[in-house]
C-alpha positions in Angstrom: 0.0 0.0 0.0 2.8 2.4 0.9 4.6 1.5 -2.4 1.4 2.1 -4.3 0.9 5.5 -2.6 4.5 6.4 -3.6 3.7 5.7 -7.2 0.4 7.7 -6.9 2.2 10.7 -5.6 4.8 10.5 -8.4 2.0 10.3 -11.1 0.1 13.2 -9.6 3.0 15.5 -8.9 1.6 18.5 -10.8 -1.8 18.2 -9.4 -0.3 18.2 -5.9 1.7 21.3 -6.7 -1.2 23.0 -8.1 -3.3 22.3 -5.0 -0.7 23.7 -3.0 -0.5 26.9 -5.1 -4.1 27.3 -4.3 -3.5 27.2 -0.6 -0.6 29.6 -0.7 -2.6 31.9 -2.9 -5.4 32.0 -0.4 -3.2 33.3 2.5 -0.9 35.9 0.8 0.1 37.5 4.2 1.5 34.6 5.8 4.9 34.9 7.6 7.9 33.5 5.8 8.3 30.7 8.2 4.7 29.5 7.8 5.0 29.8 4.0 8.1 27.7 4.1 6.3 24.9 6.0 3.2 25.1 3.7 5.1 25.1 0.3 5.3 21.8 -1.6 7.7 21.7 -4.4 9.5 18.9 -6.4 12.0 18.7 -3.6 9.3 18.1 -1.0 7.4 15.6 -3.2 10.7 13.7 -3.8 11.0 13.5 0.0 7.6 12.1 0.4 8.3 9.5 -2.1 11.5 8.5 -0.5 10.0 8.4 3.0 7.3 6.1 1.8 9.7 3.7 0.2 11.9 3.7 3.4 9.1 3.0 5.6 7.7 0.3 3.4 11.2 -1.4 3.4 11.3 -1.4 7.2 10.6 -4.5 9.4 7.0 -4.8 10.6 6.9 -3.2 14.1 3.9 -5.3 15.2 4.3 -8.7 16.9 7.8 -8.4 18.1 8.4 -10.3 21.2 9.7 -8.1 24.1 9.8 -10.7 26.8 9.0 -14.4 27.1 8.8 -16.6 30.1 7.5 -20.2 30.7 6.7 -21.0 34.4 7.6 -24.2 36.1 3.9 -25.3 35.6 4.0 -24.8 31.9 2.2 -21.4 31.7 3.6 -19.6 28.6 3.8 -15.8 29.0 4.8 -13.5 26.1 4.9 -9.8 25.9 4.6 -8.5 22.3 4.3 -5.3 20.5 0.7 -4.3 19.2 -0.7 -1.0 17.5 -2.0 1.7 19.7 -5.3 1.6 17.7 -6.4 5.0 16.4 -4.0 7.9 16.3 -5.2 11.6 16.0 -2.6 13.8 14.5 -3.3 17.6 14.6 -0.9 19.7 12.6 -0.3 23.1 11.1 0.9 24.2 7.7 3.0 21.2 6.6 1.2 19.0 4.0 4.0 16.5 4.0 2.7 15.4 7.5 -0.2 13.9 5.7 2.0 11.5 3.9 5.1 10.9 6.2 3.5 11.0 9.6 0.5 9.0 8.5 2.6 6.4 6.7 4.8 6.0 9.9 1.6 5.3 12.1 0.1 3.1 9.4 3.1 1.0 9.1 2.7 0.1 12.8 -0.9 -1.0 12.2 -2.7 2.0 13.4 -5.7 3.8 12.1 -5.0 7.6 11.5 -7.3 10.7 11.9 -5.6 13.7 10.3 -6.5 17.3 11.2 -4.5 19.8 9.3 -4.7 23.7 9.4 -7.0 25.5 7.1 -4.1 27.1 5.3 -3.2 23.6 3.7 -6.8 22.4 3.1 -6.5 21.7 -0.8 -3.2 20.1 -0.5 -4.1 17.9 2.5 -7.5 16.7 1.1 -5.9 15.8 -2.3 -3.1 13.8 -0.7 -5.7 12.0 1.6 -7.5 11.1 -1.7 -4.4 9.5 -3.0 -4.0 7.6 0.4 -7.5 6.2 0.2 -7.0 5.3 -3.4 -3.9 3.4 -2.5 -5.8 1.6 0.3 -8.8 0.8 -1.8 -6.7 -0.5 -4.6 -5.0 -2.9 -2.3 -8.2 -4.2 -0.7 -8.0 -2.2 2.6 -10.7 -0.2 4.3 -10.3 3.6 3.2 -11.1 4.6 6.7 -7.6 3.6 7.8 -6.7 7.2 6.8 -9.3 10.0 7.4 -9.0 13.7 7.0 -11.1 15.8 9.4 -12.4 19.0 7.9 -13.3 20.6 11.2 -13.4 24.2 12.3 -11.4 25.4 15.2 -14.2 25.1 17.7 -15.1 21.6 16.5 -11.5 20.5 16.7 -11.6 21.6 20.3 -14.7 19.8 21.0 -13.2 16.6 19.4 -10.2 16.9 21.8 -12.3 17.5 24.9 -15.0 14.7 24.0 -12.8 12.1 22.0 -16.0 11.3 20.0 -14.0 9.5 17.5 -12.4 7.2 20.0 -8.7 8.1 19.5 -6.2 6.2 21.5 -3.4 8.6 21.2 -3.2 12.2 20.2 -0.2 13.9 18.6 -0.3 17.6 18.3 2.3 19.1 15.9 2.0 22.9 16.1 2.5 26.0 18.2 2.6 26.2 21.9 -1.1 27.2 22.3 -2.3 24.0 20.4 0.1 21.8 22.5 -1.1 23.3 25.7 -4.8 23.0 24.9 -4.4 19.3 24.1 -2.3 18.6 27.3 -5.0 20.3 29.3 -8.1 19.0 27.6 -7.4 15.4 26.3 -8.6 12.3 28.1 -6.2 10.0 26.3 -2.3 9.8 26.2 -0.6 12.6 24.2 2.8 12.6 22.6 4.3 16.1 22.5 6.2 17.0 19.4 7.9 19.9 21.3 9.2 23.1 20.2 12.8 23.8 19.2 14.6 26.6 20.8 18.0 24.8 20.5 21.3 25.8 22.1 24.8 25.5 20.7 27.8 25.8 23.3 31.1 27.1 21.9 33.6 25.6 24.5 37.0 27.3 25.0 39.1 24.6 23.4 37.5 24.8 19.9 37.9 25.0 16.3 36.1 28.2 16.0 35.6 28.1 12.1 33.9 24.8 12.7 31.7 26.5 15.3 30.7 29.1 12.8 29.9 26.4 10.2 27.7 24.6 12.6 25.9 27.8 13.7 25.2 28.8 10.1 23.9 25.4 9.3 21.6 25.5 12.3 20.1 28.7 10.8 20.0 27.5 7.2 16.2 27.0 7.6 14.3 29.2 10.0 10.9 27.3 10.1 12.2 23.9 11.3 12.2 22.7 15.0 15.9 21.5 14.7 17.2 25.1 14.0 19.7 26.8 16.4 18.3 29.9 18.2 20.9 30.3 21.0 24.5 30.3 21.1 26.5 30.2 24.5 30.2 31.1 24.2 32.5 30.2 26.9 34.1 33.3 28.6 37.6 31.6 28.5 37.5 31.3 24.7 40.9 32.9 23.4 40.5 36.2 21.6 36.8 36.4 22.7 36.2 40.0 21.5 37.6 39.2 18.0 35.6 35.9 17.6 32.3 37.5 18.8 32.6 40.1 16.2 33.8 37.7 13.6 30.6 35.5 14.4 28.3 38.5 14.3 29.7 39.7 11.0 29.2 36.4 9.3 25.6 36.1 10.6 24.7 39.7 9.6 26.1 39.0 6.0 23.6 36.0 5.8 20.8 38.2 6.8 20.4 36.9 10.4 19.8 39.4 13.1 22.2 39.1 16.0 20.9 39.9 19.6 22.8 39.4 22.9 22.8 40.7 26.5 24.8 43.5 27.7 27.9 41.4 28.3 27.9 40.4 24.6 27.1 44.0 23.4 30.2 45.2 25.3 32.4 43.1 23.0 30.5 44.0 19.7 28.4 46.9 18.5 27.0 44.6 15.8 24.8 43.0 18.3 21.4 44.2 19.3 20.9 44.5 23.2 18.2 42.4 24.8 18.5 41.7 28.5 15.1 40.1 29.2 15.8 36.6 30.2 12.4 35.5 28.8 13.9 35.6 25.2 16.0 32.5 26.3 12.8 30.5 26.4 11.6 31.6 23.0 11.7 29.6 19.8 12.3 32.4 17.2 11.2 30.6 13.9 12.9 33.8 12.3 16.3 34.8 10.9 17.4 35.7 14.4 20.1 34.3 16.8 20.8 35.2 20.5 24.4 35.2 21.9 25.2 34.9 25.5 28.2 33.9 27.6 28.9 31.2 30.2 31.7 31.1 32.8 32.2 27.3 32.0 30.5 24.1 30.9 28.6 23.7 34.1 27.0 27.2 33.6 26.2 26.4 30.0 24.6 23.1 30.9 22.5 24.8 33.6 21.3 27.4 31.1 20.2 24.9 28.5 18.4 22.8 30.9 16.6 25.8 32.3 15.5 27.5 29.1 15.7 25.1 26.1 12.8 23.2 24.5 14.4 19.9 25.3 14.8 19.1 21.7 18.5 19.3 20.6 21.8 20.8 22.0 25.2 21.0 20.6 28.7 21.3 22.1 31.6 22.4 19.9 34.9 21.4 21.4 38.2 19.4 21.0 37.8 18.2 24.6 36.3 14.8 24.5 35.8 14.6 28.4 33.8 17.8 28.3 31.8 16.7 25.3 30.9 13.5 27.2 29.9 15.5 30.3 27.8 17.9 28.2 26.1 14.9 26.4 25.4 13.1 29.5 24.0 16.0 31.6 22.1 18.1 29.0 18.4 17.2 29.3 17.4 17.1 25.6 16.2 14.4 23.2 19.3 14.6 21.0 22.6 15.9 22.0 25.6 16.5 19.5 29.4 16.8 19.7 30.8 18.7 16.7 27.7 18.2 14.6 24.8 20.3 13.4 21.4 20.1 15.2 19.8 19.9 11.8 20.2 16.2 11.8 17.5 15.6 14.4 15.2 14.1 12.0 13.8 10.6 11.5 15.2 10.3 7.8 18.6 11.5 8.9 18.7 9.2 11.9 17.8 6.1 9.7 14.3 5.5 11.1 12.6 6.7 7.8 9.7 8.9 8.1 8.9 10.3 11.5 5.5 11.2 13.0 7.0 13.6 15.5 10.1 14.6 17.4 9.0 13.9 21.0 10.5 16.0 23.7 8.9 13.9 26.4 10.5 11.1 28.3 7.4 8.8 28.0 6.8 6.8 26.0 9.8 7.5 23.7 12.1 10.5 22.9 13.3 12.1 19.8 12.2 11.3 16.2 9.3 8.7 16.5 9.5 6.1 13.6 7.1 3.3 13.0 9.1 1.2 15.4 8.1 3.5 18.3 4.3 3.8 17.3 3.4 0.5 19.1 2.4 -0.3 22.6 2.6 -3.7 24.1 0.3 -6.6 25.4 0.7 -9.7 27.5 -0.2 -13.0 25.7 -0.7 -15.8 28.1 -1.1 -19.5 27.0 -2.3 -22.3 29.4 -4.1 -25.5 29.4 -6.6 -25.1 32.2 -4.0 -23.4 34.5 -5.5 -22.0 37.6 -3.9 -19.9 40.5 -3.9 -21.7 43.8 
């Protein structure tokens, strides 16, 4: 079915792009980050096709034995993976979620309810029709994938009342949506958290490498694995020169550079912002905030206090400090001398992802098909009774 869907997307490429143009044209005043997430072009379509092929090739997540035990009296006890059941995915802007996230959940045997934003209505409904054709052409119930055309109020009512009997809800959107689902859902919720990712430049560092990783972290502003904050160790040699060098490169790339008064004292290229609330903010904009830390302990404390728990990077030659950072920073993905932009199911080798979870239960980081199962105990006896 997934292979059939990938072929349908390939055959209907022009129609998908045309439906997407209709959506973009209906909202001409959207912010750049929103338009970037909404837009479907040849590259995104190739990404959908590739994700479907990767997920189709994966092992079946269902029916795996987690634990097995045979008692002395012969009672046979097995714990196996099973689907959650019905998963409601609520998302904004990104039509590729209709394909990639749904494919991931479907591979694990789940039924999918999709509720996208009004700005992507035409694209999402066209892609859902392709889904349902792939299902019906292969003898499956089209209701395995359903698109919900609901108003804002109707969506909130669905979340409160769970009238469609969802077993799990995955909200993929802004903080208001996530908070509403957390506060009103009566079933488990997997939070695909915000980004607000930090990069720490330690004192023993290849600074050119650090600049390259920072620039790559801002290459796309609309993604949750972008870098928003850079912490620089106060013991970095030639600190003033390097802060100015970094600010210059960022400004040349059209990225605003902000910092607290300590940073501004080193560079007049940096705009001053001393409100600590900005450290909690995910920018989704061509903007970067610089700050200083006394040492690695201070940097770790700042990240754990303010970041979104998504991804964090340390740039250093010192392996022991890198290990300390990676063990103590409380994020779903931690990096040593590599870009945060790799926090992605496809890049991590799990194929399409349904979300990047910043929770600790039931799984953390990119959630692929292998993680979209729960478990059940199967017990086999022959009239066994407990005395």
